[in-house]
C-alpha positions as CSV (number, residue, x, y, z in Angstrom):
1,X,24.4,24.1,9.4
2,X,23.4,23.4,12.9
3,X,19.8,24.1,12.0
4,X,19.9,21.9,8.7
5,X,21.3,19.0,10.7
6,X,18.7,19.4,13.3
7,X,15.9,19.2,10.7
8,X,17.4,16.4,9.2
9,X,17.3,14.7,12.3
10,X,14.0,15.5,13.1
11,X,12.6,14.4,9.8
12,X,14.7,11.0,10.1
13,X,12.9,10.5,13.5
14,X,9.6,11.1,12.1
15,X,10.0,8.8,9.5
16,X,11.1,6.1,11.9
17,X,7.7,6.9,13.9
18,X,5.5,6.4,10.7
19,X,4.5,10.0,10.7
20,X,2.0,10.7,8.0
21,X,0.5,13.7,6.4
22,X,-2.9,12.5,6.1
23,X,-5.1,9.6,4.3
24,X,-4.4,11.1,0.8
25,X,-0.9,10.4,-0.7
26,X,1.2,13.5,-0.9
27,X,1.1,14.3,-4.5
28,X,2.4,17.5,-6.3
29,X,0.0,19.3,-8.5
30,X,1.9,18.4,-11.4
31,X,2.8,14.6,-10.8
32,X,1.2,13.5,-13.9
33,X,2.7,16.0,-16.4
34,X,5.5,13.9,-17.5
35,X,4.6,10.6,-19.4
36,X,5.8,7.5,-18.3
37,X,8.6,7.2,-20.6
38,X,9.5,10.7,-19.7
39,X,9.8,9.6,-16.0
40,X,11.9,6.5,-16.7
41,X,14.4,8.4,-18.7
42,X,14.7,10.7,-16.0
43,X,14.8,8.2,-12.9
44,X,17.5,6.1,-15.2
45,X,19.8,9.0,-14.7
46,X,19.2,9.6,-11.0
47,X,19.6,6.2,-10.5
48,X,22.9,6.1,-12.6
49,X,24.1,9.0,-10.7
50,X,23.5,7.3,-7.2
51,X,25.3,4.0,-8.4
52,X,28.2,6.0,-9.4
53,X,28.4,8.1,-6.4
54,X,28.6,4.8,-4.5
55,X,31.6,3.6,-6.4
56,X,30.0,1.0,-8.5
57,X,31.4,0.0,-11.9
58,X,28.3,0.6,-14.4
59,X,30.7,-1.1,-17.1
60,X,30.1,-4.5,-15.6
61,X,28.0,-6.6,-17.4
62,X,25.7,-7.4,-14.2
63,X,25.4,-3.5,-13.4
64,X,24.9,-1.8,-16.6
65,X,21.2,-2.5,-17.2
66,X,20.3,-1.5,-13.5
67,X,19.5,2.1,-13.8
68,X,17.1,1.4,-16.6
69,X,15.8,-1.7,-14.6
70,X,14.9,0.1,-11.5
71,X,13.5,3.4,-13.3
72,X,11.0,0.9,-15.4
73,X,9.9,-1.2,-11.9
74,X,9.3,2.3,-10.2
75,X,6.8,3.7,-12.9
76,X,5.4,0.7,-14.3
77,X,5.2,-1.8,-11.4
78,X,5.8,-0.9,-7.7
79,X,4.8,2.9,-7.9
80,X,2.4,2.3,-10.4
81,X,-0.5,3.1,-8.3
82,X,0.2,6.6,-8.0
83,X,-1.5,7.4,-11.3
84,X,-5.2,7.6,-11.1
85,X,-5.7,6.2,-14.7
86,X,-4.7,2.8,-13.2
87,X,-7.2,2.6,-10.6
88,X,-9.4,-0.5,-11.1
89,X,-12.8,-0.3,-12.5
90,X,-14.9,-1.8,-9.8
91,X,-18.6,-2.6,-10.9
92,X,-21.0,-3.5,-8.6
93,X,-24.0,-5.9,-8.8
94,X,-27.5,-6.0,-7.2
95,X,-27.6,-8.3,-4.2
96,X,-30.3,-10.3,-5.8
97,X,-29.7,-13.2,-3.5
98,X,-30.7,-11.3,-0.4
99,X,-27.3,-12.3,1.2
100,X,-27.6,-10.2,4.5
101,X,-24.6,-11.3,6.4
102,X,-21.0,-10.1,6.1
103,X,-18.9,-11.1,3.4
104,X,-14.8,-11.7,4.1
105,X,-12.2,-11.8,1.9
106,X,-9.1,-12.8,3.8
107,X,-5.3,-13.3,2.9
108,X,-5.0,-10.9,0.5
109,X,-1.4,-10.9,-0.7
110,X,0.2,-7.5,0.1
111,X,3.2,-5.9,-1.4
112,X,3.8,-2.3,-1.1
113,X,7.0,0.0,-0.3
114,X,7.8,2.1,2.8
115,X,7.9,5.8,2.0
116,X,10.5,6.6,4.5
117,X,13.4,4.4,3.2
118,X,12.0,3.0,0.1
119,X,12.2,-0.6,1.2
120,X,9.5,-3.6,0.8
121,X,6.3,-3.8,3.0
122,X,4.9,-7.6,2.7
123,X,2.0,-9.1,4.3
124,X,-1.8,-9.8,4.1
125,X,-5.1,-7.8,3.9
126,X,-8.5,-9.0,5.2
127,X,-11.6,-7.2,4.2
128,X,-15.2,-7.5,5.0
129,X,-18.3,-5.8,4.3
130,X,-22.0,-6.0,4.7
131,X,-24.2,-5.2,1.6
132,X,-26.7,-2.7,1.5
133,X,-27.9,-3.9,-1.7
134,X,-24.9,-4.0,-3.9
135,X,-21.8,-6.5,-3.9
136,X,-18.6,-6.4,-5.5
137,X,-16.7,-9.1,-7.3
138,X,-14.4,-10.8,-5.1
139,X,-11.2,-10.4,-7.4
140,X,-11.9,-6.3,-7.0
141,X,-11.2,-6.4,-3.4
142,X,-7.6,-7.9,-4.2
143,X,-7.3,-5.4,-7.0
144,X,-8.0,-2.2,-4.8
145,X,-5.5,-3.5,-2.4
146,X,-2.9,-3.9,-5.0
147,X,-3.8,-0.4,-6.7
148,X,-3.3,1.7,-3.2
149,X,-0.3,-0.7,-2.3
150,X,1.4,0.1,-5.5
151,X,2.9,3.5,-4.2
152,X,5.2,4.6,-1.5
153,X,3.1,4.2,1.6
154,X,2.5,3.9,5.3
155,X,0.7,1.0,6.3
156,X,-2.0,3.2,8.5
157,X,-3.0,5.2,5.4
158,X,-2.9,2.1,3.2
159,X,-5.5,0.7,5.5
160,X,-7.5,3.6,5.3
161,X,-7.5,4.3,1.5
162,X,-8.5,0.7,1.1
163,X,-11.8,1.1,3.3
164,X,-12.8,4.6,1.8
165,X,-12.6,3.0,-1.6
166,X,-14.7,0.3,-1.0
167,X,-17.2,2.3,0.8
168,X,-17.3,4.7,-2.1
169,X,-17.7,1.6,-4.7
170,X,-20.5,-0.1,-2.3
171,X,-22.3,2.7,-1.1
172,X,-22.0,1.8,2.4
173,X,-20.0,2.7,5.6
174,X,-20.0,-1.4,6.5
175,X,-16.6,-2.0,5.6
176,X,-13.7,-3.4,7.4
177,X,-10.1,-4.1,6.7
178,X,-7.1,-5.5,8.9
179,X,-3.5,-5.6,7.7
180,X,-0.6,-7.7,9.2
181,X,2.6,-6.8,7.4
182,X,6.4,-6.9,7.8
183,X,8.4,-3.7,7.3
184,X,11.7,-4.2,5.9
185,X,12.6,-0.7,7.2
186,X,12.4,-2.4,10.6
187,X,13.4,-6.2,9.6
188,X,16.6,-5.4,7.6
189,X,18.1,-2.0,8.9
190,X,17.6,0.0,12.0
191,X,16.8,-2.4,14.8
192,X,16.8,-5.2,12.1
193,X,14.1,-7.1,14.0
194,X,13.0,-10.0,11.6
195,X,10.4,-11.4,13.9
196,X,8.2,-8.4,14.2
197,X,5.2,-7.3,12.3
198,X,2.7,-4.3,12.1
199,X,-1.1,-4.9,12.4
200,X,-3.6,-2.0,11.6
201,X,-7.2,-1.8,11.6
202,X,-10.1,0.5,10.1
203,X,-13.8,-0.3,10.8
204,X,-16.5,1.3,9.3
205,X,-20.2,1.7,9.9
206,X,-21.5,-1.4,11.9
207,X,-17.8,-2.8,12.4
208,X,-17.4,-0.3,15.1
209,X,-20.0,-2.4,16.9
210,X,-18.1,-4.8,19.4
211,X,-20.1,-7.7,18.4
212,X,-19.5,-7.2,14.7
213,X,-16.0,-6.5,14.8
214,X,-15.5,-9.6,16.9
215,X,-17.3,-11.9,14.2
216,X,-15.2,-10.4,11.6
217,X,-11.6,-11.2,13.7
218,X,-13.1,-14.5,14.6
219,X,-13.3,-15.2,10.8
220,X,-10.1,-14.2,9.7
221,X,-8.4,-16.5,12.3
222,X,-10.1,-19.5,10.6
223,X,-7.3,-21.8,9.5
224,X,-8.4,-22.2,5.9
225,X,-6.4,-24.9,3.9
226,X,-6.6,-26.6,0.7
């Protein structure tokens, strides 16, 4: 029992420290054997048990539909990015206009979920790349962020996954991403610090050069208003 309690405390502390197994989301080999409908049915039952254990009256009109709503939300919305079939198609185009400077897409809205407490992560992502002959549609960068964000995450891994995917799509190492987000596992529980946010960055290729990185950071600090 003491060993079990010590291990539980150890993993709880690791969660607060944003421990991560690597840049790939940890998935079981049988992660996609069940259909969405089968997953929703199982999760609905599990949520029902949680709510009953908490002492909630599921006969109440306000609560009776909650298990099904939560199950559908988990599978089809906030964790829908777990399934590879939902990865956005990212067609590229020839850079016929020979644009040779960096392209920056900033202030991409970021909604994700902390994998340690299943609480929201909310913030902004800023992406840049330098074309080596191919360009990608602007909205595809937003969709890539959204896809990888829709899974249980740590921000460091999310940041890396977005950069790796764009490097693959564009066929270049010259990709960068900075994320600034609030974690409700910090803001609403534990220390309950509502002011703090977390900034992460991943720089590839030429963005590792100080001058190029500085140019990117200067761009995302421009105050854009319309």
